[in-house]
C-alpha positions in Angstrom: 63.8 -42.0 40.4 64.9 -38.8 39.2 63.7 -39.5 35.8 60.3 -39.9 36.7 60.2 -36.8 38.6 61.4 -34.7 35.7 58.4 -36.4 33.3 55.8 -35.9 35.4 57.0 -32.3 35.8 57.3 -32.0 32.1 53.7 -33.8 31.6 51.9 -31.2 34.0 53.6 -28.1 32.5 52.3 -29.4 29.3 48.9 -29.9 30.6 49.1 -26.6 31.9 50.0 -25.0 28.8 47.3 -27.1 26.7 44.3 -26.0 29.2 45.6 -22.0 29.1 44.3 -19.7 26.6 45.9 -16.6 25.3 45.2 -13.7 23.2 47.5 -10.9 21.2 46.7 -8.2 19.0 48.8 -6.4 16.3 48.5 -3.5 13.9 50.0 -3.2 10.6 50.4 0.3 10.9 50.1 2.8 13.7 50.2 5.6 11.6 47.6 5.8 8.9 46.3 8.8 6.8 42.1 9.7 7.7 40.3 7.8 6.3 42.5 5.0 5.3 42.6 1.6 6.6 44.9 -0.8 8.6 44.5 -4.3 9.6 44.4 -5.7 13.4 45.7 -9.2 13.8 44.1 -11.1 16.1 45.8 -14.1 17.4 43.7 -16.9 19.8 45.2 -19.8 21.2 42.9 -21.8 23.0 42.7 -25.7 23.9 40.6 -27.8 21.4 37.5 -29.0 24.1 36.7 -25.0 24.4 34.8 -22.8 22.1 35.5 -18.8 21.7 33.6 -16.3 20.4 35.2 -12.9 19.1 32.9 -9.5 20.4 33.8 -6.5 18.9 33.2 -3.6 21.2 32.4 0.3 19.7 34.4 2.8 20.5 32.7 5.0 23.2 34.7 8.1 21.7 33.5 7.8 18.1 37.0 7.9 16.5 37.4 4.3 15.5 35.2 2.4 13.0 35.5 -1.3 12.2 35.0 -1.8 8.5 35.1 -5.8 8.1 35.8 -9.0 9.7 37.3 -11.2 7.9 37.1 -14.9 8.2 39.0 -16.6 10.5 42.1 -19.1 9.9 42.3 -22.1 12.0 45.5 -24.1 12.8 45.9 -27.1 14.8 49.3 -27.4 17.5 49.5 -30.5 19.5 46.2 -30.3 21.8 45.8 -26.7 21.2 44.2 -24.6 18.6 45.2 -21.4 17.1 42.8 -19.3 15.5 43.8 -16.2 13.2 41.4 -13.6 12.2 42.2 -9.7 10.8 39.7 -6.7 11.8 39.9 -4.0 9.3 39.5 -0.6 11.2 39.6 3.0 9.9 39.5 6.7 11.4 38.0 9.9 10.1 39.2 12.1 13.0 43.1 13.3 13.0 45.3 13.0 15.8 46.0 9.9 18.6 43.2 7.6 19.4 43.1 4.3 21.1 42.0 1.2 19.3 39.9 -0.7 21.9 40.4 -3.6 23.3 39.2 -6.9 21.8 37.6 -9.9 23.6 36.8 -13.6 23.2 34.2 -15.0 25.4 34.0 -18.7 26.5 30.7 -19.6 25.1 30.2 -22.6 28.1 32.6 -20.6 30.6 31.8 -17.3 29.7 35.8 -16.5 30.0 37.0 -13.5 28.9 40.0 -13.1 26.9 40.9 -9.3 26.2 43.5 -8.0 24.1 45.9 -5.2 24.8 44.6 -1.7 23.5 46.6 -0.1 20.5 47.4 3.1 20.0 46.5 4.6 16.4 48.4 8.0 15.2 45.9 9.4 12.3 47.3 11.8 10.3 45.3 14.7 8.0 47.7 14.1 4.8 45.3 16.4 2.3 47.3 19.4 1.6 45.3 22.3 0.6 46.9 25.0 -1.4 45.6 29.0 -1.2 45.6 30.8 -4.4 46.2 34.3 -4.4 43.4 35.7 -2.6 43.5 33.2 0.0 40.6 31.0 -1.0 41.6 27.0 -1.2 42.4 26.0 -4.5 40.0 23.7 -6.0 43.0 21.8 -7.9 44.6 20.6 -4.7 41.4 19.2 -3.0 41.7 15.5 -3.9 39.2 12.6 -2.9 40.6 10.2 -0.2 40.4 7.3 -2.7 40.7 7.2 -6.5 37.7 7.1 -8.6 37.2 3.4 -9.6 36.2 2.4 -12.8 33.4 -0.5 -12.8 33.5 -2.6 -15.9 30.5 -2.8 -18.0 28.1 -5.8 -16.6 26.9 -7.5 -19.4 25.0 -10.2 -17.7 22.5 -7.5 -16.4 22.6 -5.8 -19.8 21.4 -9.3 -21.5 18.7 -9.6 -18.6 17.3 -6.4 -18.9 17.1 -6.7 -22.8 15.6 -10.2 -22.4 12.8 -8.8 -20.1 12.1 -5.9 -22.8 11.9 -8.4 -25.6 9.8 -10.9 -23.8 7.5 -7.8 -22.6 7.4 -6.9 -26.7 6.4 -10.4 -27.6 3.6 -10.6 -25.3 2.2 -7.3 -26.1 2.6 -8.0 -29.8 0.4 -11.6 -29.3 -2.2 -9.7 -27.1 -2.5 -7.1 -30.0 -2.8 -9.7 -32.9 -5.0 -12.2 -30.7 -6.1 -11.6 -27.4 -7.7 -7.8 -27.8 -9.7 -9.4 -31.3 -11.1 -12.0 -29.2 -12.0 -10.1 -26.4 -13.7 -7.6 -28.4 -15.8 -10.6 -30.1 -17.0 -12.0 -26.6 -17.6 -8.6 -25.7 -19.9 -8.0 -28.8 -21.5 -11.4 -28.1 -22.5 -10.7 -24.7 -23.6 -7.1 -25.3 -25.7 -8.6 -28.2 -27.4 -11.6 -25.9 -28.2 -8.8 -23.8 -29.8 -6.5 -26.1 -33.5 -7.4 -26.2 -35.1 -5.5 -29.5 -38.6 -4.1 -28.7 -41.1 -5.4 -31.5 -43.3 -3.0 -32.9 -46.3 -2.2 -31.1 -49.4 -3.0 -33.5 -52.2 -0.5 -32.9 -55.5 -2.6 -34.1 -58.6 -0.5 -35.1 -61.0 0.1 -32.0 -63.7 -2.2 -33.7 -61.1 -4.9 -34.5 -60.1 -4.7 -30.8 -64.0 -4.5 -29.3 -64.9 -7.5 -32.2 -61.8 -9.6 -30.5 -62.9 -9.4 -26.9 -66.4 -10.3 -28.4 -65.0 -13.3 -30.2 -63.3 -14.5 -26.7 -66.6 -13.8 -24.8 -68.3 -16.2 -27.4 -65.7 -18.7 -27.1 -66.1 -19.1 -23.4 -69.9 -19.7 -23.8 -70.0 -19.1 -19.8 -73.9 -18.2 -20.2 -74.5 -21.7 -20.6 -73.6 -21.8 -16.4 -76.6 -20.2 -14.9 -74.2 -19.2 -12.0 -72.4 -17.1 -14.3 -74.9 -14.8 -16.1 -74.0 -12.2 -14.2 -70.2 -12.6 -15.0 -71.3 -12.6 -18.8 -73.2 -9.3 -18.9 -70.4 -7.5 -17.1 -67.8 -8.8 -19.8 -70.0 -7.9 -22.6 -71.3 -4.7 -21.4 -67.3 -3.5 -20.1 -66.5 -4.7 -23.7 -68.8 -2.1 -25.3 -68.6 0.6 -22.9 -64.7 0.6 -23.7 -65.5 1.0 -27.3 -67.7 3.6 -26.8 -65.2 5.7 -24.9 -63.1 5.6 -27.9 -65.5 5.7 -30.5 -67.6 8.6 -29.4 -65.1 10.0 -26.9 -67.6 9.5 -23.6 -66.7 8.5 -20.4 -68.9 5.4 -20.8 -66.8 3.5 -18.1 -68.3 6.2 -15.3 -71.8 6.3 -16.4 -74.5 4.1 -15.6 -76.6 2.6 -18.7 -79.2 5.6 -18.7 -76.6 8.1 -18.9 -74.9 6.3 -21.8 -78.3 5.9 -23.8 -78.9 9.6 -23.4 -75.4 10.6 -24.3 -75.7 8.7 -27.3 -79.2 10.0 -28.7 -77.4 13.1 -29.9 -74.6 11.2 -31.7 -75.8 10.8 -35.4 -73.5 7.5 -36.0 -75.0 6.0 -32.6 -78.9 6.4 -33.4 -79.5 3.6 -35.4 -78.2 1.0 -32.7 -80.0 2.7 -29.8 -82.9 -0.2 -29.7 -80.1 -2.9 -29.5 -77.9 -1.3 -27.2 -81.4 -0.5 -24.6 -82.0 -4.3 -24.8 -78.6 -5.3 -24.0 -78.2 -2.6 -21.2 -81.2 -3.7 -20.0 -81.1 -7.5 -19.6 -77.2 -6.7 -18.0 -79.0 -4.5 -15.1 -81.8 -7.2 -14.4 -78.9 -9.8 -14.3 -76.5 -7.7 -12.0 -79.1 -5.8 -9.9 -82.4 -7.4 -9.8 -80.5 -11.2 -9.6 -82.6 -11.8 -12.9 -81.7 -15.2 -14.8 -82.2 -14.5 -18.4 -82.6 -17.4 -20.6 -79.8 -18.7 -23.1 -81.9 -17.2 -26.0 -81.6 -14.2 -24.4 -77.8 -14.3 -23.9 -77.5 -15.3 -27.4 -79.3 -12.4 -28.7 -77.7 -10.0 -26.4 -74.0 -11.0 -27.9 -75.5 -10.7 -31.6 -76.6 -7.3 -30.7 -73.2 -6.5 -29.2 -71.4 -7.6 -32.4 -74.3 -5.5 -34.8 -73.6 -2.3 -32.6 -69.7 -2.6 -33.2 -70.3 -3.3 -37.1 -72.9 -0.2 -37.7 -70.7 2.4 -35.7 -67.3 1.3 -36.8 -65.3 4.1 -38.1 -65.1 5.1 -41.4 -61.3 5.3 -42.6 -60.1 7.2 -45.8 -57.6 5.8 -47.9 -54.7 7.4 -50.3 -55.7 7.7 -53.7 -52.8 5.4 -54.9 -54.1 2.6 -52.5 -57.8 3.0 -53.9 -57.1 1.2 -57.0 -55.2 -1.9 -55.7 -58.1 -2.5 -53.7 -60.9 -2.4 -55.6 -60.6 -5.8 -56.3 -60.7 -6.9 -52.9 -64.3 -7.7 -51.3 -65.1 -5.5 -48.3 -65.3 -7.4 -44.8 -68.8 -7.2 -42.8 -70.2 -8.6 -39.7 -73.6 -9.9 -40.3 -75.2 -10.4 -37.1 -77.4 -12.9 -38.4 -74.6 -15.0 -39.5 -73.2 -15.4 -35.9 -73.6 -19.0 -34.9 -74.0 -18.9 -31.4 -75.4 -21.9 -30.7 
């Protein structure tokens, strides 16, 4: 009976120990030089079924700085876990200061374990010597840490070199092949967009008039009695345009009588006054008196129009060297009697 009682008590003690969680904090050194570092060793003992998280509170006095949290090391001890973690701290303020307590908080139950605050003494171990003038000796001032010499980074060097070579190769290929190709395309595109204006051929005024009369003749609209007025309008308009350029008169704005009066004083126009008077008379009758001339009258009017242009066409002077080459050519003439109007 006594043995069973002892076993029960032992079991209960183990259960209480296993369910309890504790936190301890120790520091490597309680004395450091200003700017030096020291490590705070935290040891958390907790049951396996619990989960605690470290919370580092900022020092409200501003004297303690946490430099680094090292990775935690977990060890299983029976029914408990022992978690060790180091916190690297430093201070840049000389004198006595207090390291704030570290806290572990249970994620599920929000139970908080707090370590004891630790005292830290920060010594100003920089000795400044004065020169003869009482000024700080620059040779006595030294850095907190020695200057570190970093090794040459060959990997970075070759990466930069490879990028430079790649850019150079791409630039060369672009200059060698890409730029000529672009120039060729641009030249082709510009060439397609350019429209070369053909030189304007200026025909003699008599040729222009004859061509228009040929068009009127080809249409033969006088065969339709309803288009007699249109036919005479075309013939007289052609002659009026010819007179404007040939005799320098405003024939387009003149009446038939005004045109005849103006041409009576033109020596070159005097031979064609009878034919012109006949054409204008028949045209006025067709346009204003609604008379319908016969087909023979229409054909005669067109023949007279050819005759008027042929007899009054300008005489062009040719250079002396061209006269010899054109002696053998037969002169072109328009014979009003040769016009086949039927």
